[in-house]
All heavy atoms as a GROMACS GRO file, in nm:
protein
  594
    1MET      N    1   2.253  -1.354  -1.001
    1MET     CA    2   2.306  -1.221  -1.017
    1MET      C    3   2.300  -1.149  -0.883
    1MET      O    4   2.197  -1.146  -0.818
    1MET     CB    5   2.223  -1.146  -1.121
    1MET     CG    6   2.267  -1.006  -1.143
    1MET     SD    7   2.194  -0.934  -1.289
    1MET     CE    8   2.052  -0.854  -1.220
    2ILE      N    9   2.411  -1.091  -0.841
    2ILE     CA   10   2.418  -1.018  -0.715
    2ILE      C   11   2.409  -0.870  -0.744
    2ILE      O   12   2.480  -0.817  -0.829
    2ILE     CB   13   2.550  -1.049  -0.641
    2ILE    CG1   14   2.555  -1.198  -0.607
    2ILE    CG2   15   2.562  -0.964  -0.516
    2ILE    CD1   16   2.686  -1.242  -0.550
    3ARG      N   17   2.321  -0.803  -0.674
    3ARG     CA   18   2.304  -0.659  -0.693
    3ARG      C   19   2.354  -0.585  -0.571
    3ARG      O   20   2.325  -0.624  -0.459
    3ARG     CB   21   2.157  -0.624  -0.716
    3ARG     CG   22   2.104  -0.683  -0.843
    3ARG     CD   23   1.965  -0.640  -0.865
    3ARG     NE   24   1.914  -0.702  -0.986
    3ARG     CZ   25   1.800  -0.673  -1.040
    3ARG    NH1   26   1.720  -0.585  -0.985
    3ARG    NH2   27   1.761  -0.733  -1.149
    4THR      N   28   2.426  -0.477  -0.594
    4THR     CA   29   2.472  -0.393  -0.485
    4THR      C   30   2.362  -0.292  -0.454
    4THR      O   31   2.313  -0.225  -0.544
    4THR     CB   32   2.600  -0.317  -0.526
    4THR    OG1   33   2.697  -0.412  -0.564
    4THR    CG2   34   2.649  -0.230  -0.413
    5PRO      N   35   2.319  -0.282  -0.329
    5PRO     CA   36   2.218  -0.183  -0.294
    5PRO      C   37   2.264  -0.042  -0.332
    5PRO      O   38   2.382  -0.011  -0.323
    5PRO     CB   39   2.204  -0.197  -0.142
    5PRO     CG   40   2.250  -0.336  -0.114
    5PRO     CD   41   2.357  -0.363  -0.215
    6VAL      N   42   2.169   0.040  -0.373
    6VAL     CA   43   2.199   0.175  -0.420
    6VAL      C   44   2.271   0.257  -0.313
    6VAL      O   45   2.362   0.332  -0.342
    6VAL     CB   46   2.069   0.246  -0.462
    6VAL    CG1   47   2.096   0.391  -0.498
    6VAL    CG2   48   2.005   0.174  -0.579
    7TRP      N   49   2.231   0.241  -0.187
    7TRP     CA   50   2.289   0.324  -0.081
    7TRP      C   51   2.434   0.289  -0.050
    7TRP      O   52   2.502   0.363   0.016
    7TRP     CB   53   2.206   0.315   0.045
    7TRP     CG   54   2.196   0.178   0.100
    7TRP    CD1   55   2.283   0.117   0.184
    7TRP    CD2   56   2.096   0.081   0.071
    7TRP    NE1   57   2.243  -0.011   0.210
    7TRP    CE2   58   2.128  -0.036   0.143
    7TRP    CE3   59   1.981   0.082  -0.007
    7TRP    CZ2   60   2.049  -0.149   0.137
    7TRP    CZ3   61   1.904  -0.032  -0.012
    7TRP    CH2   62   1.938  -0.145   0.060
    8GLN      N   63   2.485   0.177  -0.100
    8GLN     CA   64   2.624   0.140  -0.072
    8GLN      C   65   2.723   0.203  -0.167
    8GLN      O   66   2.836   0.227  -0.132
    8GLN     CB   67   2.640  -0.012  -0.075
    8GLN     CG   68   2.580  -0.079   0.045
    8GLN     CD   69   2.605  -0.229   0.044
    8GLN    OE1   70   2.664  -0.281  -0.049
    8GLN    NE2   71   2.559  -0.295   0.147
    9ASP      N   72   2.684   0.228  -0.291
    9ASP     CA   73   2.777   0.283  -0.388
    9ASP      C   74   2.704   0.377  -0.483
    9ASP      O   75   2.664   0.338  -0.590
    9ASP     CB   76   2.844   0.172  -0.468
    9ASP     CG   77   2.954   0.226  -0.560
    9ASP    OD1   78   2.991   0.343  -0.544
    9ASP    OD2   79   3.000   0.151  -0.647
   10VAL      N   80   2.684   0.501  -0.439
   10VAL     CA   81   2.614   0.596  -0.523
   10VAL      C   82   2.706   0.667  -0.620
   10VAL      O   83   2.660   0.736  -0.709
   10VAL     CB   84   2.538   0.702  -0.438
   10VAL    CG1   85   2.430   0.637  -0.358
   10VAL    CG2   86   2.633   0.779  -0.350
   11SER      N   87   2.838   0.648  -0.609
   11SER     CA   88   2.931   0.716  -0.699
   11SER      C   89   2.911   0.673  -0.842
   11SER      O   90   2.926   0.752  -0.934
   11SER     CB   91   3.075   0.692  -0.655
   11SER     OG   92   3.105   0.554  -0.662
   12ASP      N   93   2.875   0.547  -0.868
   12ASP     CA   94   2.853   0.500  -1.003
   12ASP      C   95   2.723   0.550  -1.062
   12ASP      O   96   2.705   0.550  -1.182
   12ASP     CB   97   2.853   0.346  -1.008
   12ASP     CG   98   2.991   0.290  -0.981
   12ASP    OD1   99   3.090   0.364  -1.002
   12ASP    OD2  100   3.001   0.174  -0.939
   13ALA      N  101   2.631   0.592  -0.980
   13ALA     CA  102   2.501   0.636  -1.027
   13ALA      C  103   2.491   0.787  -1.038
   13ALA      O  104   2.386   0.840  -1.066
   13ALA     CB  105   2.392   0.583  -0.934
   14GLY      N  106   2.596   0.859  -1.014
   14GLY     CA  107   2.593   1.003  -1.030
   14GLY      C  108   2.626   1.079  -0.904
   14GLY      O  109   2.678   1.188  -0.910
   15GLY      N  110   2.594   1.023  -0.788
   15GLY     CA  111   2.627   1.087  -0.662
   15GLY      C  112   2.576   1.228  -0.651
   15GLY      O  113   2.467   1.260  -0.693
   16VAL      N  114   2.657   1.316  -0.595
   16VAL     CA  115   2.616   1.453  -0.572
   16VAL      C  116   2.622   1.535  -0.700
   16VAL      O  117   2.538   1.617  -0.727
   16VAL     CB  118   2.704   1.517  -0.462
   16VAL    CG1  119   2.669   1.663  -0.444
   16VAL    CG2  120   2.686   1.442  -0.332
   17GLY      N  121   2.722   1.510  -0.781
   17GLY     CA  122   2.736   1.585  -0.905
   17GLY      C  123   2.673   1.512  -1.021
   17GLY      O  124   2.625   1.401  -1.009
   18GLY      N  125   2.673   1.574  -1.137
   18GLY     CA  126   2.626   1.509  -1.258
   18GLY      C  127   2.481   1.470  -1.253
   18GLY      O  128   2.394   1.552  -1.240
   19ALA      N  129   2.453   1.340  -1.263
   19ALA     CA  130   2.316   1.290  -1.272
   19ALA      C  131   2.239   1.310  -1.142
   19ALA      O  132   2.117   1.310  -1.143
   19ALA     CB  133   2.317   1.143  -1.309
   20GLY      N  134   2.307   1.324  -1.029
   20GLY     CA  135   2.239   1.336  -0.902
   20GLY      C  136   2.139   1.450  -0.896
   20GLY      O  137   2.027   1.432  -0.853
   21LEU      N  138   2.177   1.566  -0.939
   21LEU     CA  139   2.087   1.681  -0.937
   21LEU      C  140   1.973   1.662  -1.034
   21LEU      O  141   1.859   1.694  -1.003
   21LEU     CB  142   2.164   1.809  -0.967
   21LEU     CG  143   2.270   1.847  -0.863
   21LEU    CD1  144   2.347   1.969  -0.910
   21LEU    CD2  145   2.207   1.872  -0.729
   22ASP      N  146   2.000   1.611  -1.153
   22ASP     CA  147   1.894   1.586  -1.249
   22ASP      C  148   1.793   1.486  -1.192
   22ASP      O  149   1.675   1.502  -1.207
   22ASP     CB  150   1.950   1.531  -1.380
   22ASP     CG  151   2.035   1.632  -1.454
   22ASP    OD1  152   2.013   1.753  -1.435
   22ASP    OD2  153   2.123   1.590  -1.531
   23PHE      N  154   1.844   1.383  -1.129
   23PHE     CA  155   1.756   1.282  -1.072
   23PHE      C  156   1.670   1.342  -0.961
   23PHE      O  157   1.551   1.312  -0.952
   23PHE     CB  158   1.835   1.163  -1.018
   23PHE     CG  159   1.746   1.061  -0.954
   23PHE    CD1  160   1.677   0.971  -1.032
   23PHE    CD2  161   1.729   1.059  -0.817
   23PHE    CE1  162   1.591   0.879  -0.974
   23PHE    CE2  163   1.644   0.967  -0.758
   23PHE     CZ  164   1.575   0.876  -0.837
   24ASP      N  165   1.728   1.425  -0.877
   24ASP     CA  166   1.652   1.488  -0.769
   24ASP      C  167   1.534   1.566  -0.825
   24ASP      O  168   1.422   1.557  -0.775
   24ASP     CB  169   1.739   1.580  -0.686
   24ASP     CG  170   1.837   1.505  -0.597
   24ASP    OD1  171   1.819   1.383  -0.579
   24ASP    OD2  172   1.930   1.569  -0.547
   25ASP      N  173   1.559   1.646  -0.928
   25ASP     CA  174   1.452   1.723  -0.991
   25ASP      C  175   1.344   1.631  -1.047
   25ASP      O  176   1.225   1.655  -1.030
   25ASP     CB  177   1.507   1.811  -1.102
   25ASP     CG  178   1.599   1.920  -1.050
   25ASP    OD1  179   1.590   1.954  -0.930
   25ASP    OD2  180   1.680   1.972  -1.129
   26PHE      N  181   1.387   1.527  -1.117
   26PHE     CA  182   1.292   1.432  -1.175
   26PHE      C  183   1.211   1.365  -1.065
   26PHE      O  184   1.088   1.358  -1.074
   26PHE     CB  185   1.367   1.327  -1.258
   26PHE     CG  186   1.277   1.221  -1.313
   26PHE    CD1  187   1.204   1.244  -1.428
   26PHE    CD2  188   1.263   1.100  -1.247
   26PHE    CE1  189   1.120   1.146  -1.479
   26PHE    CE2  190   1.179   1.001  -1.297
   26PHE     CZ  191   1.107   1.025  -1.413
   27ALA      N  192   1.276   1.315  -0.963
   27ALA     CA  193   1.207   1.242  -0.856
   27ALA      C  194   1.108   1.331  -0.784
   27ALA      O  195   0.994   1.289  -0.755
   27ALA     CB  196   1.309   1.184  -0.758
   28ARG      N  197   1.146   1.454  -0.755
   28ARG     CA  198   1.053   1.546  -0.686
   28ARG      C  199   0.931   1.575  -0.772
   28ARG      O  200   0.820   1.584  -0.721
   28ARG     CB  201   1.125   1.676  -0.652
   28ARG     CG  202   1.212   1.664  -0.532
   28ARG     CD  203   1.265   1.800  -0.486
   28ARG     NE  204   1.359   1.783  -0.380
   28ARG     CZ  205   1.491   1.796  -0.393
   28ARG    NH1  206   1.542   1.832  -0.510
   28ARG    NH2  207   1.571   1.777  -0.291
   29SER      N  208   0.951   1.591  -0.902
   29SER     CA  209   0.839   1.626  -0.988
   29SER      C  210   0.747   1.508  -1.015
   29SER      O  211   0.629   1.528  -1.044
   29SER     CB  212   0.890   1.684  -1.120
   29SER     OG  213   0.953   1.583  -1.198
   30ARG      N  214   0.794   1.386  -1.006
   30ARG     CA  215   0.714   1.268  -1.041
   30ARG      C  216   0.670   1.184  -0.921
   30ARG      O  217   0.588   1.095  -0.935
   30ARG     CB  218   0.792   1.179  -1.137
   30ARG     CG  219   0.834   1.248  -1.265
   30ARG     CD  220   0.718   1.299  -1.347
   30ARG     NE  221   0.639   1.185  -1.393
   30ARG     CZ  222   0.511   1.190  -1.423
   30ARG    NH1  223   0.445   1.302  -1.412
   30ARG    NH2  224   0.448   1.083  -1.463
   31GLN      N  225   0.722   1.212  -0.804
   31GLN     CA  226   0.696   1.127  -0.688
   31GLN      C  227   0.548   1.117  -0.654
   31GLN      O  228   0.496   1.009  -0.629
   31GLN     CB  229   0.775   1.176  -0.567
   31GLN     CG  230   0.764   1.084  -0.448
   31GLN     CD  231   0.857   1.125  -0.336
   31GLN    OE1  232   0.913   1.233  -0.338
   31GLN    NE2  233   0.874   1.038  -0.240
   32ALA      N  234   0.477   1.228  -0.653
   32ALA     CA  235   0.335   1.224  -0.617
   32ALA      C  236   0.255   1.141  -0.717
   32ALA      O  237   0.169   1.061  -0.678
   32ALA     CB  238   0.280   1.366  -0.609
   33HIS      N  239   0.284   1.158  -0.845
   33HIS     CA  240   0.215   1.080  -0.948
   33HIS      C  241   0.244   0.931  -0.932
   33HIS      O  242   0.153   0.847  -0.942
   33HIS     CB  243   0.256   1.129  -1.087
   33HIS     CG  244   0.198   1.047  -1.196
   33HIS    ND1  245   0.066   1.057  -1.234
   33HIS    CD2  246   0.253   0.952  -1.276
   33HIS    CE1  247   0.042   0.971  -1.331
   33HIS    NE2  248   0.154   0.908  -1.359
   34LEU      N  249   0.370   0.898  -0.909
   34LEU     CA  250   0.407   0.758  -0.891
   34LEU      C  251   0.338   0.697  -0.769
   34LEU      O  252   0.290   0.583  -0.772
   34LEU     CB  253   0.558   0.744  -0.878
   34LEU     CG  254   0.640   0.773  -1.003
   34LEU    CD1  255   0.788   0.779  -0.968
   34LEU    CD2  256   0.613   0.669  -1.110
   35ARG      N  257   0.329   0.773  -0.662
   35ARG     CA  258   0.266   0.725  -0.539
   35ARG      C  259   0.117   0.703  -0.561
   35ARG      O  260   0.061   0.602  -0.516
   35ARG     CB  261   0.291   0.823  -0.424
   35ARG     CG  262   0.250   0.769  -0.290
   35ARG     CD  263   0.291   0.856  -0.172
   35ARG     NE  264   0.283   0.998  -0.197
   35ARG     CZ  265   0.390   1.079  -0.201
   35ARG    NH1  266   0.510   1.034  -0.182
   35ARG    NH2  267   0.374   1.207  -0.224
   36ARG      N  268   0.050   0.794  -0.631
   36ARG     CA  269  -0.092   0.776  -0.660
   36ARG      C  270  -0.116   0.653  -0.747
   36ARG      O  271  -0.209   0.576  -0.724
   36ARG     CB  272  -0.149   0.901  -0.728
   36ARG     CG  273  -0.173   1.017  -0.634
   36ARG     CD  274  -0.253   1.127  -0.701
   36ARG     NE  275  -0.192   1.177  -0.822
   36ARG     CZ  276  -0.106   1.277  -0.830
   36ARG    NH1  277  -0.070   1.340  -0.719
   36ARG    NH2  278  -0.056   1.316  -0.945
   37THR      N  279  -0.031   0.634  -0.847
   37THR     CA  280  -0.044   0.517  -0.934
   37THR      C  281  -0.022   0.388  -0.855
   37THR      O  282  -0.096   0.291  -0.871
   37THR     CB  283   0.056   0.526  -1.051
   37THR    OG1  284   0.031   0.646  -1.124
   37THR    CG2  285   0.043   0.407  -1.144
   38ALA      N  286   0.079   0.388  -0.768
   38ALA     CA  287   0.105   0.271  -0.684
   38ALA      C  288  -0.014   0.243  -0.593
   38ALA      O  289  -0.051   0.127  -0.571
   38ALA     CB  290   0.232   0.290  -0.603
   39HIS      N  291  -0.078   0.347  -0.542
   39HIS     CA  292  -0.195   0.329  -0.455
   39HIS      C  293  -0.310   0.267  -0.533
   39HIS      O  294  -0.381   0.181  -0.482
   39HIS     CB  295  -0.238   0.462  -0.394
   39HIS     CG  296  -0.357   0.447  -0.304
   39HIS    ND1  297  -0.484   0.480  -0.344
   39HIS    CD2  298  -0.368   0.398  -0.178
   39HIS    CE1  299  -0.568   0.454  -0.246
   39HIS    NE2  300  -0.500   0.404  -0.144
   40LEU      N  301  -0.328   0.309  -0.657
   40LEU     CA  302  -0.432   0.248  -0.740
   40LEU      C  303  -0.405   0.099  -0.762
   40LEU      O  304  -0.497   0.018  -0.771
   40LEU     CB  305  -0.441   0.319  -0.875
   40LEU     CG  306  -0.500   0.460  -0.872
   40LEU    CD1  307  -0.487   0.525  -1.010
   40LEU    CD2  308  -0.645   0.456  -0.828
   41LEU      N  309  -0.278   0.063  -0.771
   41LEU     CA  310  -0.242  -0.077  -0.794
   41LEU      C  311  -0.261  -0.165  -0.670
   41LEU      O  312  -0.305  -0.278  -0.681
   41LEU     CB  313  -0.096  -0.087  -0.841
   41LEU     CG  314  -0.067  -0.032  -0.980
   41LEU    CD1  315   0.082  -0.029  -1.004
   41LEU    CD2  316  -0.137  -0.117  -1.085
   42CYS      N  317  -0.226  -0.111  -0.552
   42CYS     CA  318  -0.225  -0.197  -0.434
   42CYS      C  319  -0.333  -0.162  -0.331
   42CYS      O  320  -0.363  -0.244  -0.245
   42CYS     CB  321  -0.087  -0.195  -0.367
   42CYS     SG  322  -0.043  -0.036  -0.296
   43GLY      N  323  -0.388  -0.040  -0.334
   43GLY     CA  324  -0.494  -0.002  -0.242
   43GLY      C  325  -0.449   0.033  -0.101
   43GLY      O  326  -0.532   0.046  -0.012
   44ASP      N  327  -0.320   0.049  -0.079
   44ASP     CA  328  -0.268   0.079   0.055
   44ASP      C  329  -0.163   0.189   0.042
   44ASP      O  330  -0.067   0.175  -0.032
   44ASP     CB  331  -0.206  -0.048   0.114
   44ASP     CG  332  -0.148  -0.025   0.252
   44ASP    OD1  333  -0.224  -0.033   0.350
   44ASP    OD2  334  -0.026   0.004   0.260
   45TRP      N  335  -0.184   0.299   0.117
   45TRP     CA  336  -0.093   0.414   0.104
   45TRP      C  337   0.048   0.382   0.152
   45TRP      O  338   0.146   0.430   0.096
   45TRP     CB  339  -0.147   0.536   0.178
   45TRP     CG  340  -0.255   0.604   0.100
   45TRP    CD1  341  -0.388   0.609   0.132
   45TRP    CD2  342  -0.242   0.675  -0.023
   45TRP    NE1  343  -0.457   0.678   0.035
   45TRP    CE2  344  -0.369   0.720  -0.060
   45TRP    CE3  345  -0.134   0.704  -0.105
   45TRP    CZ2  346  -0.393   0.794  -0.176
   45TRP    CZ3  347  -0.156   0.778  -0.221
   45TRP    CH2  348  -0.285   0.822  -0.256
   46HIS      N  349   0.061   0.304   0.256
   46HIS     CA  350   0.194   0.271   0.308
   46HIS      C  351   0.271   0.183   0.210
   46HIS      O  352   0.390   0.206   0.184
   46HIS     CB  353   0.184   0.203   0.445
   46HIS     CG  354   0.124   0.291   0.549
   46HIS    ND1  355   0.192   0.398   0.603
   46HIS    CD2  356   0.002   0.290   0.607
   46HIS    CE1  357   0.114   0.458   0.690
   46HIS    NE2  358  -0.002   0.396   0.694
   47LEU      N  359   0.204   0.085   0.154
   47LEU     CA  360   0.267   0.000   0.053
   47LEU      C  361   0.298   0.081  -0.073
   47LEU      O  362   0.402   0.062  -0.136
   47LEU     CB  363   0.178  -0.119   0.020
   47LEU     CG  364   0.234  -0.220  -0.079
   47LEU    CD1  365   0.369  -0.274  -0.032
   47LEU    CD2  366   0.136  -0.335  -0.098
   48ALA      N  367   0.210   0.174  -0.107
   48ALA     CA  368   0.233   0.260  -0.224
   48ALA      C  369   0.360   0.344  -0.206
   48ALA      O  370   0.437   0.361  -0.300
   48ALA     CB  371   0.113   0.350  -0.247
   49GLU      N  372   0.381   0.394  -0.085
   49GLU     CA  373   0.503   0.469  -0.057
   49GLU      C  374   0.627   0.380  -0.072
   49GLU      O  375   0.727   0.421  -0.130
   49GLU     CB  376   0.497   0.529   0.084
   49GLU     CG  377   0.619   0.608   0.123
   49GLU     CD  378   0.637   0.736   0.044
   49GLU    OE1  379   0.536   0.793  -0.002
   49GLU    OE2  380   0.752   0.779   0.027
   50ASP      N  381   0.618   0.258  -0.021
   50ASP     CA  382   0.730   0.164  -0.034
   50ASP      C  383   0.758   0.132  -0.180
   50ASP      O  384   0.873   0.128  -0.223
   50ASP     CB  385   0.701   0.034   0.042
   50ASP     CG  386   0.702   0.052   0.192
   50ASP    OD1  387   0.756   0.154   0.240
   50ASP    OD2  388   0.650  -0.037   0.261
   51LEU      N  389   0.653   0.109  -0.258
   51LEU     CA  390   0.670   0.080  -0.400
   51LEU      C  391   0.733   0.198  -0.474
   51LEU      O  392   0.820   0.179  -0.560
   51LEU     CB  393   0.535   0.045  -0.464
   51LEU     CG  394   0.472  -0.087  -0.423
   51LEU    CD1  395   0.329  -0.097  -0.476
   51LEU    CD2  396   0.556  -0.203  -0.473
   52THR      N  397   0.690   0.318  -0.440
   52THR     CA  398   0.745   0.438  -0.503
   52THR      C  399   0.894   0.452  -0.472
   52THR      O  400   0.974   0.477  -0.562
   52THR     CB  401   0.670   0.563  -0.455
   52THR    OG1  402   0.531   0.549  -0.486
   52THR    CG2  403   0.724   0.689  -0.520
   53GLN      N  404   0.930   0.434  -0.347
   53GLN     CA  405   1.070   0.446  -0.308
   53GLN      C  406   1.155   0.338  -0.374
   53GLN      O  407   1.268   0.364  -0.418
   53GLN     CB  408   1.084   0.438  -0.156
   53GLN     CG  409   1.025   0.558  -0.085
   53GLN     CD  410   1.088   0.688  -0.130
   53GLN    OE1  411   1.208   0.699  -0.145
   53GLN    NE2  412   1.004   0.788  -0.154
   54THR      N  413   1.103   0.217  -0.384
   54THR     CA  414   1.176   0.109  -0.450
   54THR      C  415   1.197   0.140  -0.598
   54THR      O  416   1.307   0.122  -0.651
   54THR     CB  417   1.100  -0.025  -0.434
   54THR    OG1  418   1.090  -0.055  -0.295
   54THR    CG2  419   1.172  -0.138  -0.505
   55ALA      N  420   1.092   0.188  -0.662
   55ALA     CA  421   1.102   0.222  -0.804
   55ALA      C  422   1.204   0.334  -0.827
   55ALA      O  423   1.286   0.327  -0.920
   55ALA     CB  424   0.966   0.263  -0.858
   56LEU      N  425   1.201   0.436  -0.743
   56LEU     CA  426   1.296   0.547  -0.758
   56LEU      C  427   1.439   0.504  -0.728
   56LEU      O  428   1.533   0.549  -0.793
   56LEU     CB  429   1.255   0.665  -0.669
   56LEU     CG  430   1.128   0.739  -0.714
   56LEU    CD1  431   1.087   0.842  -0.610
   56LEU    CD2  432   1.148   0.805  -0.850
   57ALA      N  433   1.457   0.414  -0.631
   57ALA     CA  434   1.592   0.364  -0.601
   57ALA      C  435   1.648   0.285  -0.719
   57ALA      O  436   1.765   0.300  -0.755
   57ALA     CB  437   1.588   0.276  -0.476
   58LYS      N  438   1.564   0.202  -0.780
   58LYS     CA  439   1.610   0.126  -0.897
   58LYS      C  440   1.638   0.218  -1.015
   58LYS      O  441   1.733   0.196  -1.090
   58LYS     CB  442   1.506   0.021  -0.935
   58LYS     CG  443   1.500  -0.092  -0.835
   58LYS     CD  444   1.402  -0.199  -0.878
   58LYS     CE  445   1.406  -0.315  -0.780
   58LYS     NZ  446   1.327  -0.429  -0.828
   59LEU      N  447   1.557   0.320  -1.031
   59LEU     CA  448   1.579   0.416  -1.139
   59LEU      C  449   1.709   0.493  -1.117
   59LEU      O  450   1.785   0.517  -1.212
   59LEU     CB  451   1.462   0.514  -1.148
   59LEU     CG  452   1.474   0.624  -1.253
   59LEU    CD1  453   1.482   0.563  -1.393
   59LEU    CD2  454   1.356   0.718  -1.243
   60TYR      N  455   1.738   0.529  -0.993
   60TYR     CA  456   1.861   0.602  -0.963
   60TYR      C  457   1.985   0.522  -1.003
   60TYR      O  458   2.083   0.579  -1.051
   60TYR     CB  459   1.867   0.637  -0.814
   60TYR     CG  460   1.984   0.725  -0.778
   60TYR    CD1  461   1.982   0.860  -0.809
   60TYR    CD2  462   2.096   0.672  -0.715
   60TYR    CE1  463   2.090   0.941  -0.777
   60TYR    CE2  464   2.204   0.753  -0.683
   60TYR     CZ  465   2.200   0.888  -0.714
   60TYR     OH  466   2.307   0.967  -0.683
   61ALA      N  467   1.977   0.392  -0.988
   61ALA     CA  468   2.091   0.306  -1.020
   61ALA      C  469   2.125   0.310  -1.169
   61ALA      O  470   2.241   0.287  -1.206
   61ALA     CB  471   2.064   0.163  -0.976
   62VAL      N  472   2.029   0.340  -1.253
   62VAL     CA  473   2.052   0.342  -1.398
   62VAL      C  474   2.028   0.481  -1.458
   62VAL      O  475   2.011   0.496  -1.578
   62VAL     CB  476   1.965   0.237  -1.471
   62VAL    CG1  477   2.004   0.097  -1.428
   62VAL    CG2  478   1.818   0.262  -1.446
   63TRP      N  479   2.026   0.584  -1.372
   63TRP     CA  480   1.990   0.718  -1.416
   63TRP      C  481   2.079   0.772  -1.527
   63TRP      O  482   2.033   0.845  -1.614
   63TRP     CB  483   1.989   0.814  -1.297
   63TRP     CG  484   1.941   0.950  -1.337
   63TRP    CD1  485   2.014   1.064  -1.339
   63TRP    CD2  486   1.810   0.985  -1.382
   63TRP    NE1  487   1.938   1.168  -1.382
   63TRP    CE2  488   1.811   1.124  -1.409
   63TRP    CE3  489   1.693   0.914  -1.403
   63TRP    CZ2  490   1.699   1.192  -1.455
   63TRP    CZ3  491   1.581   0.982  -1.449
   63TRP    CH2  492   1.585   1.119  -1.474
   64ARG      N  493   2.207   0.737  -1.529
   64ARG     CA  494   2.295   0.787  -1.635
   64ARG      C  495   2.243   0.751  -1.773
   64ARG      O  496   2.252   0.830  -1.866
   64ARG     CB  497   2.436   0.731  -1.619
   64ARG     CG  498   2.513   0.794  -1.507
   64ARG     CD  499   2.654   0.742  -1.507
   64ARG     NE  500   2.726   0.801  -1.398
   64ARG     CZ  501   2.854   0.787  -1.378
   64ARG    NH1  502   2.926   0.713  -1.461
   64ARG    NH2  503   2.913   0.842  -1.275
   65ARG      N  504   2.190   0.631  -1.788
   65ARG     CA  505   2.134   0.589  -1.918
   65ARG      C  506   1.998   0.652  -1.941
   65ARG      O  507   1.968   0.696  -2.052
   65ARG     CB  508   2.123   0.438  -1.925
   65ARG     CG  509   2.256   0.369  -1.938
   65ARG     CD  510   2.237   0.221  -1.952
   65ARG     NE  511   2.180   0.170  -1.827
   65ARG     CZ  512   2.124   0.053  -1.812
   65ARG    NH1  513   2.116  -0.029  -1.912
   65ARG    NH2  514   2.076   0.015  -1.695
   66VAL      N  515   1.915   0.656  -1.840
   66VAL     CA  516   1.778   0.703  -1.854
   66VAL      C  517   1.773   0.852  -1.885
   66VAL      O  518   1.692   0.896  -1.967
   66VAL     CB  519   1.696   0.671  -1.727
   66VAL    CG1  520   1.558   0.735  -1.732
   66VAL    CG2  521   1.686   0.521  -1.708
   67ARG      N  522   1.860   0.931  -1.824
   67ARG     CA  523   1.854   1.076  -1.845
   67ARG      C  524   1.887   1.116  -1.987
   67ARG      O  525   1.858   1.226  -2.030
   67ARG     CB  526   1.945   1.149  -1.747
   67ARG     CG  527   2.092   1.133  -1.777
   67ARG     CD  528   2.174   1.212  -1.680
   67ARG     NE  529   2.315   1.192  -1.708
   67ARG     CZ  530   2.409   1.266  -1.659
   67ARG    NH1  531   2.380   1.364  -1.578
   67ARG    NH2  532   2.534   1.241  -1.688
   68GLN      N  533   1.947   1.027  -2.064
   68GLN     CA  534   1.980   1.056  -2.203
   68GLN      C  535   1.859   1.042  -2.294
   68GLN      O  536   1.862   1.088  -2.408
   68GLN     CB  537   2.093   0.965  -2.251
   68GLN     CG  538   2.222   0.989  -2.178
   68GLN     CD  539   2.328   0.887  -2.214
   68GLN    OE1  540   2.307   0.798  -2.294
   68GLN    NE2  541   2.445   0.902  -2.154
   69LEU      N  542   1.752   0.981  -2.246
   69LEU     CA  543   1.632   0.964  -2.326
   69LEU      C  544   1.561   1.097  -2.343
   69LEU      O  545   1.572   1.187  -2.259
   69LEU     CB  546   1.538   0.864  -2.258
   69LEU     CG  547   1.592   0.723  -2.239
   69LEU    CD1  548   1.492   0.641  -2.158
   69LEU    CD2  549   1.620   0.658  -2.372
   70GLU      N  550   1.486   1.109  -2.451
   70GLU     CA  551   1.413   1.233  -2.477
   70GLU      C  552   1.311   1.260  -2.367
   70GLU      O  553   1.291   1.373  -2.324
   70GLU     CB  554   1.342   1.223  -2.611
   70GLU     CG  555   1.272   1.350  -2.651
   70GLU     CD  556   1.213   1.338  -2.790
   70GLU    OE1  557   1.279   1.283  -2.878
   70GLU    OE2  558   1.099   1.386  -2.808
   71SER      N  559   1.244   1.154  -2.319
   71SER     CA  560   1.144   1.166  -2.214
   71SER      C  561   1.168   1.055  -2.112
   71SER      O  562   1.117   0.945  -2.128
   71SER     CB  563   1.003   1.155  -2.273
   71SER     OG  564   0.908   1.162  -2.172
   72PRO      N  565   1.243   1.083  -2.006
   72PRO     CA  566   1.277   0.978  -1.909
   72PRO      C  567   1.158   0.910  -1.844
   72PRO      O  568   1.167   0.796  -1.805
   72PRO     CB  569   1.359   1.052  -1.803
   72PRO     CG  570   1.409   1.173  -1.870
   72PRO     CD  571   1.306   1.209  -1.973
   73ASP      N  572   1.045   0.976  -1.833
   73ASP     CA  573   0.930   0.915  -1.769
   73ASP      C  574   0.834   0.851  -1.870
   73ASP      O  575   0.728   0.802  -1.834
   73ASP     CB  576   0.855   1.013  -1.680
   73ASP     CG  577   0.802   1.133  -1.755
   73ASP    OD1  578   0.828   1.146  -1.875
   73ASP    OD2  579   0.732   1.214  -1.692
   74GLY      N  580   0.871   0.849  -1.995
   74GLY     CA  581   0.792   0.781  -2.097
   74GLY      C  582   0.668   0.855  -2.141
   74GLY      O  583   0.579   0.799  -2.204
   75ARG      N  584   0.658   0.984  -2.110
   75ARG     CA  585   0.540   1.061  -2.152
   75ARG      C  586   0.555   1.106  -2.293
   75ARG      O  587   0.652   1.126  -2.349
   75ARG     CB  588   0.520   1.183  -2.064
   75ARG     CG  589   0.480   1.147  -1.924
   75ARG     CD  590   0.423   1.263  -1.853
   75ARG     NE  591   0.527   1.323  -1.768
   75ARG     CZ  592   0.513   1.440  -1.711
   75ARG    NH1  593   0.406   1.510  -1.730
   75ARG    NH2  594   0.605   1.488  -1.634
   0.00000   0.00000   0.00000
């Protein structure tokens, strides 16, 4: 399976309009929590930042489906 990197085609994931703004709000509000959790898992702040960014990039690719859930972060 070939995956297109998120930065190459953001129009399918919401771009500037639609899901893009919702995702920005979600990512800003959850980023610190995700980074702390990643640090607990790996014990390295730099790797935790990389893991957080990777997770958010993958989430952005499917944000149209996720934002329809009652609780996108599973709380």
